[in-house]
C-alpha positions as CSV (number, residue, x, y, z in Angstrom):
1,M,247.8,208.1,140.8
2,V,244.1,208.3,141.2
3,N,242.2,207.9,137.9
4,F,239.6,210.6,138.1
5,T,238.2,209.8,134.7
6,T,237.3,206.3,135.9
7,I,235.9,207.5,139.1
8,L,233.7,210.2,137.6
9,R,232.6,208.1,134.7
10,R,231.1,205.7,137.1
11,T,229.4,208.3,139.3
12,V,228.7,211.5,137.5
13,A,226.9,212.1,134.2
14,P,229.0,211.4,131.2
15,G,229.0,215.0,129.9
16,L,230.8,216.0,133.1
17,V,233.8,213.8,132.3
18,G,236.4,215.6,130.3
19,L,235.0,219.0,131.3
20,A,235.3,219.3,135.0
21,L,238.0,217.0,136.2
22,L,241.6,217.6,136.8
23,T,243.8,215.6,134.5
24,A,247.1,216.8,135.9
25,L,247.7,218.5,139.2
26,P,251.3,219.5,139.8
27,W,251.0,220.6,143.4
28,T,253.2,220.4,146.4
29,A,252.6,220.5,150.1
30,T,253.3,224.2,150.2
31,A,250.9,225.0,147.3
32,S,247.8,225.6,149.4
33,P,245.3,226.6,146.6
34,Q,246.3,223.6,144.5
35,R,246.0,221.3,147.6
36,T,242.5,222.5,148.5
37,L,241.4,222.3,144.9
38,Y,242.6,218.7,144.7
39,T,240.7,218.0,147.9
40,C,237.6,219.6,146.3
41,Q,237.8,217.3,143.3
42,T,238.3,214.2,145.3
43,T,235.4,215.1,147.5
44,V,233.2,215.5,144.5
45,A,234.1,212.1,143.2
46,R,233.7,210.4,146.6
47,Q,230.6,212.0,147.9
48,S,228.7,211.9,144.6
49,K,229.4,208.2,144.4
50,K,228.2,207.6,147.9
51,Y,225.0,209.6,147.3
52,I,223.9,207.9,144.1
53,A,224.8,204.5,145.5
54,A,222.5,205.1,148.5
55,V,219.6,206.2,146.4
56,A,220.1,203.3,143.9
57,K,220.3,200.7,146.7
58,A,217.0,201.9,148.2
59,F,215.1,201.7,145.0
60,E,216.8,198.4,144.0
61,I,215.5,196.9,147.3
62,C,212.0,198.2,146.6
63,L,211.8,197.2,142.9
64,L,213.5,193.8,143.4
65,K,210.8,192.9,145.9
66,A,208.1,194.1,143.6
67,S,209.5,192.2,140.7
68,K,209.7,189.0,142.8
69,L,206.1,189.3,143.7
70,A,204.9,190.2,140.2
71,I,207.0,188.0,138.0
72,N,208.4,185.2,140.1
73,S,205.3,184.6,142.2
74,N,202.5,186.0,140.0
75,N,201.2,188.0,142.8
76,S,200.2,191.7,143.3
77,V,203.1,193.9,144.1
78,T,201.2,195.6,147.0
79,G,203.0,193.2,149.3
80,A,206.2,195.2,148.6
81,A,204.9,198.3,150.3
82,D,206.5,197.6,153.7
83,T,209.8,196.8,152.1
84,C,209.7,199.9,150.0
85,A,208.7,202.1,152.9
86,R,211.6,200.9,155.0
87,A,214.1,201.2,152.2
88,L,213.0,204.7,151.0
89,A,212.6,206.1,154.5
90,G,216.4,205.8,154.9
91,L,216.9,208.4,152.2
92,A,215.3,211.0,154.5
93,G,218.0,210.7,157.1
94,T,217.4,210.3,160.9
95,G,217.3,212.6,163.9
96,T,221.1,212.5,164.0
97,T,222.1,212.2,160.3
98,L,221.4,214.3,157.3
99,P,219.7,212.8,154.2
100,P,222.2,211.5,151.6
101,R,221.5,214.4,149.3
102,E,222.2,217.0,151.9
103,T,225.2,215.1,153.2
104,M,226.7,215.1,149.7
105,T,225.9,218.8,149.1
106,E,227.4,220.0,152.5
107,S,230.5,217.8,152.1
108,I,231.3,219.2,148.7
109,L,230.6,222.8,149.6
110,D,232.7,222.4,152.7
111,K,235.7,221.5,150.5
112,C,235.0,223.4,147.3
113,D,233.3,226.7,148.2
114,P,235.9,229.4,148.6
115,S,234.0,230.9,151.5
116,S,234.4,227.7,153.5
117,P,237.0,227.7,156.4
118,G,240.3,226.3,155.3
119,V,239.7,226.6,151.6
120,E,242.5,228.5,149.9
121,H,241.5,228.3,146.2
122,T,239.4,231.0,144.6
123,L,236.1,230.9,142.8
124,G,238.1,231.5,139.6
125,D,240.2,228.4,140.4
126,L,237.0,226.4,140.7
127,L,235.1,227.8,137.7
128,G,238.1,228.5,135.4
129,S,237.6,232.1,134.6
130,G,240.2,234.3,136.3
131,A,242.0,231.3,137.8
132,G,245.1,231.9,139.8
133,V,246.4,228.3,139.4
134,S,247.7,226.7,136.2
135,Q,245.3,223.8,136.3
136,P,241.8,225.0,137.4
137,I,238.8,222.6,137.7
138,S,237.0,224.8,135.1
139,A,233.5,223.8,136.2
140,G,232.2,226.9,134.5
141,N,232.7,225.1,131.2
142,L,229.7,223.0,132.2
143,A,227.3,226.0,132.0
144,R,225.7,225.0,128.6
145,W,225.6,221.3,129.5
146,C,223.9,222.1,132.8
147,T,221.0,223.8,131.1
148,G,219.8,220.2,130.6
149,F,219.5,219.8,134.3
150,G,217.8,223.0,135.3
151,G,220.7,225.4,134.8
152,D,220.2,228.9,133.5
153,G,223.1,229.0,131.0
154,S,225.7,230.3,133.4
155,L,227.6,228.6,136.3
156,D,228.7,231.2,138.8
157,S,229.2,229.4,142.2
158,A,230.1,226.2,143.8
159,A,226.5,225.7,144.8
160,E,225.3,225.8,141.2
161,W,227.9,223.2,140.3
162,V,226.7,220.9,143.0
163,D,223.1,221.4,141.9
164,C,224.1,220.4,138.4
165,I,226.0,217.4,139.6
166,T,223.1,216.3,141.8
167,T,220.4,216.7,139.2
168,A,222.5,215.0,136.5
169,Q,223.2,212.0,138.6
170,E,219.5,211.7,139.6
171,C,218.5,211.9,135.9
172,N,221.0,209.1,135.1
173,L,219.6,207.0,138.0
174,W,216.0,207.4,136.9
175,G,216.9,206.4,133.4
176,S,218.9,203.4,134.6
177,L,216.0,202.3,136.8
178,A,213.5,202.7,133.9
179,G,215.8,200.6,131.8
180,R,216.2,197.8,134.3
181,Y,212.6,197.8,135.6
182,P,210.3,198.7,132.6
183,R,207.2,198.2,134.9
184,A,208.5,200.5,137.7
185,L,205.8,203.1,137.2
186,E,203.0,200.5,137.2
187,W,204.4,199.0,140.4
188,F,204.8,202.4,142.1
189,E,201.1,203.1,141.3
190,Q,200.1,199.8,143.1
191,I,202.5,200.3,146.0
192,L,201.7,203.9,146.9
193,P,198.1,203.5,148.2
194,V,199.2,200.7,150.5
195,M,202.1,202.8,151.8
196,Q,199.7,205.6,152.6
197,N,197.8,203.2,154.9
198,I,200.9,202.1,156.9
199,A,201.0,203.2,160.5
200,P,202.9,205.3,161.5
201,L,202.6,207.0,158.1
202,P,206.0,206.9,156.3
203,I,205.7,210.4,155.0
204,D,209.4,210.6,153.8
205,A,209.2,207.4,151.9
206,I,206.0,208.4,150.3
207,D,207.5,211.8,149.2
208,T,210.5,210.0,147.8
209,L,208.4,207.5,145.8
210,L,206.3,210.4,144.4
211,E,209.4,212.3,143.4
212,A,210.7,209.2,141.6
213,D,207.4,208.6,139.9
214,Q,207.2,212.1,138.7
215,A,210.7,212.1,137.4
216,L,210.2,208.8,135.5
217,E,206.8,209.6,134.0
218,G,207.2,213.2,133.1
219,P,204.1,215.2,132.3
220,G,202.1,212.2,131.1
221,N,200.0,209.8,133.2
222,D,200.2,206.5,131.3
223,N,202.8,204.6,133.4
224,I,205.2,204.8,130.5
225,P,208.7,206.3,131.3
226,N,209.1,209.7,129.7
227,L,212.2,211.3,131.3
228,R,212.3,215.1,131.1
229,C,215.8,215.7,132.1
230,G,219.2,215.8,130.4
231,P,220.5,217.9,127.6
232,S,218.0,218.5,124.8
233,S,218.0,220.7,121.7
234,L,214.2,221.3,121.9
235,P,213.7,224.8,123.4
236,A,210.8,225.9,125.5
237,S,208.4,228.5,124.0
238,G,209.4,231.1,126.5
239,Q,205.8,231.6,127.8
240,L,205.7,232.0,131.5
241,V,202.1,233.2,132.2
242,S,199.4,230.5,132.5
243,F,195.9,231.0,131.3
244,A,194.5,227.5,132.0
245,P,195.5,224.5,134.0
246,G,197.9,222.3,131.9
247,D,198.7,225.0,129.3
248,D,202.1,225.9,128.1
249,G,202.6,228.7,130.6
250,Q,202.1,226.3,133.4
251,R,204.0,223.2,132.1
252,R,206.9,225.2,130.5
253,T,208.2,222.0,128.8
254,G,211.4,222.2,126.8
255,M,214.8,223.7,127.5
256,P,214.7,227.3,128.9
257,L,215.7,229.7,126.2
258,A,219.4,230.5,126.7
259,Y,221.7,232.6,124.4
260,L,225.2,233.9,124.6
261,D,226.4,237.1,123.0
262,N,229.9,236.3,121.7
263,H,230.9,240.0,121.4
264,N,232.0,239.5,117.8
265,G,228.7,240.1,116.0
266,T,227.3,236.6,116.7
267,I,224.9,235.1,119.3
268,T,225.0,231.4,120.2
269,D,221.9,229.4,121.2
270,L,223.0,227.3,124.2
271,N,220.3,224.7,123.5
272,T,220.6,224.1,119.8
273,G,224.2,225.0,119.3
274,L,223.2,227.3,116.4
275,T,225.1,230.6,116.1
276,W,223.3,233.6,114.7
277,E,224.3,236.8,113.0
278,K,223.5,240.0,114.9
279,K,221.6,242.8,113.4
280,V,222.2,246.5,114.2
281,G,221.4,250.1,113.2
282,M,217.6,249.9,113.0
283,D,216.2,253.2,111.9
284,G,213.6,252.2,109.3
285,M,215.9,252.8,106.4
286,P,217.9,250.0,104.6
287,N,221.7,250.5,104.4
288,G,223.3,248.7,101.5
289,N,226.7,249.6,102.9
290,D,226.2,247.5,106.0
291,L,225.4,243.8,105.6
292,H,224.2,243.7,109.2
293,D,221.8,246.6,109.0
294,A,218.5,245.4,110.6
295,D,216.4,247.2,108.0
296,N,217.9,245.5,104.9
297,V,215.5,243.3,103.0
298,Y,215.9,240.8,100.1
299,P,213.7,238.7,97.8
300,W,214.0,235.0,98.7
301,I,216.6,234.1,96.1
302,E,218.8,237.1,97.0
303,A,218.9,235.9,100.7
304,F,221.4,233.2,99.5
305,N,223.5,235.9,97.8
306,F,223.6,237.8,101.1
307,V,225.0,234.8,103.0
308,A,227.5,234.3,100.2
309,L,228.8,237.8,100.9
310,L,229.1,237.0,104.6
311,N,231.2,233.9,103.7
312,A,233.3,235.8,101.2
313,N,234.1,238.4,103.9
314,N,234.8,235.6,106.4
315,F,232.4,237.3,108.9
316,A,233.3,236.4,112.5
317,G,236.0,234.1,111.2
318,R,233.5,231.8,109.5
319,S,232.8,230.8,105.9
320,D,229.8,228.5,106.5
321,W,227.0,230.9,107.0
322,R,223.7,229.9,105.6
323,V,220.0,230.9,105.5
324,P,218.2,229.1,108.4
325,N,215.4,226.6,107.7
326,I,212.0,227.4,109.1
327,K,212.4,225.2,112.2
328,E,215.7,226.8,113.1
329,L,214.3,230.3,112.6
330,E,211.3,229.5,114.8
331,T,213.7,228.7,117.8
332,L,214.4,232.5,118.1
333,V,210.7,233.2,119.0
334,D,210.0,233.9,122.6
335,Y,206.3,233.7,123.2
336,G,206.7,235.2,126.6
337,A,208.2,238.4,125.2
338,G,206.3,241.5,124.0
339,I,207.1,243.0,120.6
340,P,209.3,241.8,119.1
341,T,208.7,238.3,120.2
342,T,212.4,237.4,120.8
343,R,214.9,237.5,123.6
344,P,216.9,240.6,124.6
345,E,220.0,239.1,123.1
346,F,218.4,239.7,119.7
347,H,216.7,243.0,120.5
348,G,218.7,244.9,123.1
349,V,217.9,248.0,125.1
350,N,220.2,250.1,122.9
351,C,218.6,249.0,119.6
352,G,218.1,252.1,117.3
353,P,219.8,254.3,114.8
354,L,222.9,254.7,117.0
355,C,223.2,251.0,117.7
356,T,226.1,250.0,115.3
357,D,228.6,248.2,117.6
358,L,228.4,244.5,116.9
359,T,230.5,243.8,120.0
360,D,228.0,245.5,122.4
361,S,225.7,243.0,124.0
362,N,223.0,245.7,124.4
363,C,223.2,246.7,120.7
364,S,221.2,244.1,118.9
365,C,218.1,244.5,116.8
366,T,215.2,242.5,115.4
367,S,212.7,244.2,113.0
368,Y,209.1,243.5,113.7
369,A,207.7,245.7,110.8
370,S,208.5,242.9,108.3
371,L,209.2,239.2,108.2
372,Y,212.4,237.1,108.1
373,W,213.1,234.6,105.4
374,S,213.9,231.0,105.9
375,S,215.5,228.7,103.3
376,T,212.3,226.5,103.4
377,S,209.9,226.5,100.4
378,T,206.2,225.8,100.6
379,E,203.3,225.3,98.1
380,G,205.7,224.7,95.2
381,P,208.6,226.8,93.9
382,K,206.9,230.2,94.2
383,Y,206.4,230.5,97.9
384,G,208.8,230.5,100.9
385,K,208.4,230.2,104.6
386,E,209.1,233.1,107.0
387,V,208.7,234.1,110.6
388,S,207.1,237.3,112.0
389,F,208.6,238.6,115.1
390,Y,205.6,240.8,115.7
391,D,203.6,237.9,117.0
392,G,205.9,234.9,116.4
393,S,203.8,233.4,113.6
394,S,205.1,231.4,110.7
395,L,203.8,232.3,107.3
396,G,204.2,231.7,103.6
397,F,204.7,234.4,101.0
398,L,205.7,234.8,97.4
399,K,209.5,234.6,97.1
400,S,209.6,237.8,95.1
401,V,208.6,239.8,98.2
402,P,211.6,241.3,100.0
403,F,212.0,240.4,103.7
404,H,214.8,240.4,106.3
405,V,217.4,237.7,106.5
406,R,219.4,236.6,109.6
407,A,222.2,234.2,108.8
408,V,223.1,231.2,110.9
409,Y,225.8,228.5,111.2
410,G,226.4,225.3,113.2
411,G,223.9,223.4,115.2
412,K,223.9,220.0,117.0
């Protein structure tokens, strides 16, 4: 029996193992959907291994030559330019062959995409939701993990799965190269100008080297590896409009804001793993009979009594609700939004007096007329920290002042 765990652990990012592989496939020659699904999984294992091996080999040839010149011979690494150009040019393919990346993508889609000829399994069999087979691949379970590799929090097609696989493998490769060759960025900087003077100009090799340099260095320019890929709990600000070169709106660093309405009165942050209480029924008047009323306010000390009631009521099946700290609360701010400065998951289109259904994803409210308490104190015992969703600012007020409270549980 083929050991998929071993194969994928060697070729695909570790988070993929255990989530997207088939651990048992009871299929027969007449079970066509199972047969093509099995072929899909083996193609992913085989083609992803070939792709990453080709890229790794090309960079190993380049960097080994550079290290020999720099360390073993105490020479400039510029003499490695020709070697690097020849090795990296191979990653662009030739007139008759596709580049390794495109070869992998087309091979996987040919065997995995339900729209491809001869593929009998469905998209549900591939993603897991609505599967017609007893043992789906369940690639859709990777949606949250794939946000670390450019995903949007959902995984809805075979192509999106392949994109995640590709980016995850490349991220692992860059990290591996940075670990084995700590001076790689320094050497790339010396090699690149020489490559740009080679005739004929090796455009493809230069582009490949620049891509690797950017991936390794991140937004800095100090020849120190600073990888900006892979799962992270640090969210982006949400700002998408740029007002100056290099500002937040242009760089957009951090994980894209991504939330999931669980249709049970809670919303999960796909970056931080925090799950938040929903608020409803915003009409400007507090409602003491509804713990989730968006207009309810409490002095700081009573915020803890509020979450105690949620726990006593086992809200959403949980008894570990708490008041968020200031850092946690600030993750709900979307600086690219208007007023309130938060995502639609926390302030839906149906927010208003008639919005009382906690299971409705469009029924969710965030008050911007007042502030939200955190559990964090500041300036001694009399003052607490809170967040305004009018402009996203973090402030400090006397704990005796009543403000809103949104409960939270979990986190990474």
